N, C-alpha and C positions, 0 to 999 in steps of 0.2 A: 504494500500499499504506500502511496506517496504521502510524505510528509508535509506538513504546511512549512516547517522550518527545517529542510534538510541541512545536514552539516557537511559544509564543502570549505575549500581553502578560505581562511579569513583574509579580507582585502583591507581591514582596516587594523590599527593599533588598539591596544587594550582600551583607552580612554575615547569615547565618542568624540569628545570636543577638542582633543588633541591630535586628531588624525590629520595627515597630509594628504590622504587620498580620499575619493568619495567613500562615503558610509552607505553600505547597501543594508536597509532594513525591511523584514517581512511584516506587514501589517494584517492582522486578522481582525474582522469585524465581529469579535465575539469577546465578552467578558470572561475571565477566569472564575467569577462567583456565580452560582446558582441564582436565577431569576433576575439577572441584571444585564443591562444594554451597555456595550462598550467596546473597547479595543484591547487587543493584546499585540504587543510589537516585540519581536525578535531579533537580535543581530545574525551577522552571517555564521556564527558558531552555534545557533540554535538557543542562546541565551535570552532569558526575559530582560527587556531594556526598560520599557515604558507599559504603562497599562492605565485604562479608563475603566471605572466601574460605576455605572448609572443604574440605581433601581428602577424596574420597569414602570411603576406608577408615579415616579417623580417627575416634576417638569425638567425639561432639558435646557433650561435656561442659565443654569450654573454647572460646569463641567471642569472637573480637576484631572489634569494630567499629571500621573505619579511616576516615580521611578519603580524599579522592580521590587523594592522592599516597601512600597506603599507611602514613601514620602512625598508631599505636594511639591511639583516643579512649577508649573503655571496653572492659573484660574482662568477659565474661558467663561464670560458672561455676555448674555445677549443685552445689549443696549436697549432700554426700554424707552417708549415714546420717540422713535426715530423713524425718519422716512426710509424705506428699504430695510434690507437685512443688515444690521451692524452688530459687530462684536468686538468686546474689549478684552485685552489679555493682560493679566497681571502677574507678577513674580509671586510664587508660592500661593497662599491663601490670603494675600492682602487685598484689599479693596480701593487702596489710592495709588494714584499716580501708575495709569495703564502703560504698560510698555509699548504696546501699540494696539491700533484699531484696524480691523478688517471690515469691509463693506462691499456687499455684493454691487457690481456695477449693473445699473438698469437703464443706462442712457440710449435711447433709440435713435437719438439724433447723429451720434458718431458711430462709425464702422470699426469700432475697438472689437478685439477678439478677448478682451479680458473679461474675466469671470468675476474676480474680487480683486480689490485694490487696499493694500496693506499701507498703513502711514502711522507716523509719530509726530505729534505736534505740528501737524499740517504740512509735514514734507513726505511725500510718497516715497516708501521703502521698496516695496515688491508689487508686481502685478502678476496674477496667475491667469495663465491662458491653457485653453485646451477644453476638454470636457471630462468632468468628473465622473459623470455615469458610464463612460466608457473606459475609465480609469486610464486616462491619457492626458496629464496635465503638466505643465512646466511652471516653476517659480522663478520668475526674472527679477534679478536687481536691478531696480530703476538708478541707483546710485553707480553702478558699474557698466553702463550703456547697455543694459538689458542682457546682462550675462546670466545665463541658466545657473541657478543656485541650488535646485532641488527638482526632481521630477518623479511622478506617480506614473507607474506603468503596470500592465497587466503581469501577474506572476504565472509562469508556466512550470510544469514539473520538469525536473531534470532528465528523466527518462521519458521518451515518448511525445514530449512537446504538449502534454495535456494542460489546459487551462483550469485554473482553479475555481473561476466564477468571479463574481464582483465582491465577494466577502474577504478574498485573500489578494493581496496585491503588493508591489514592491514599492517603497520610498526611498530613492537614491538621493544621498544629500552630500553635496559637494563641500570642500573644507572651509568655503566662505561662510557658511551658515550653520547655526547650531542645530543639531538634530532635534532637540526639544521645540524649538521654534518651527521647524519645517513640520512636525509632527502636530503642533497646535494649529497651523494653518490646513493641515489634512482633517482635523477634526472639524473645523469650522467649515470647510467645503462639504463634509458630510452632512452638517447640520443645516446648510443652506440649500444644497442639492439632494436632500434626502429622498424625495419621491420622484 
């Protein structure tokens, strides 16, 4: 049987943030806890890196990205009373001074391919282009001339080329971006384009 997180040669160093090469993560849209909705994220060695556990009956307006041991890394909160779909991302479980804001692009006047615009203090940091429903997105760094800093791709089995479906996909994070930020943006895409 094909594993969600097959063990293959490691392409990154021990610490995700200190890597000089792209980090390849396997994202599984399933919580480790029973009766929960969330994500389970593995590195290329099959080790748990991040997790998100939301109880089924709880509103999805407040999501906490945790490390493997359950310590909160980032809090993702839907901005209330805003036009469009807007999310604020905070360090840990704080509610002051968001690190960045992600907003769904709803402009019908421009021919932009952007799904989401990510900004901090009115400065655009990233644009996310592609199709989340097809698991084919690129996170482009606006400060580095639209350089690709992360990518969401379909995951295929190592043997036979069988696709896993939409619940299992790859998140490839370049060294210029923190993997926890790329995962937070993936969670926001999932909330915005859930259906």
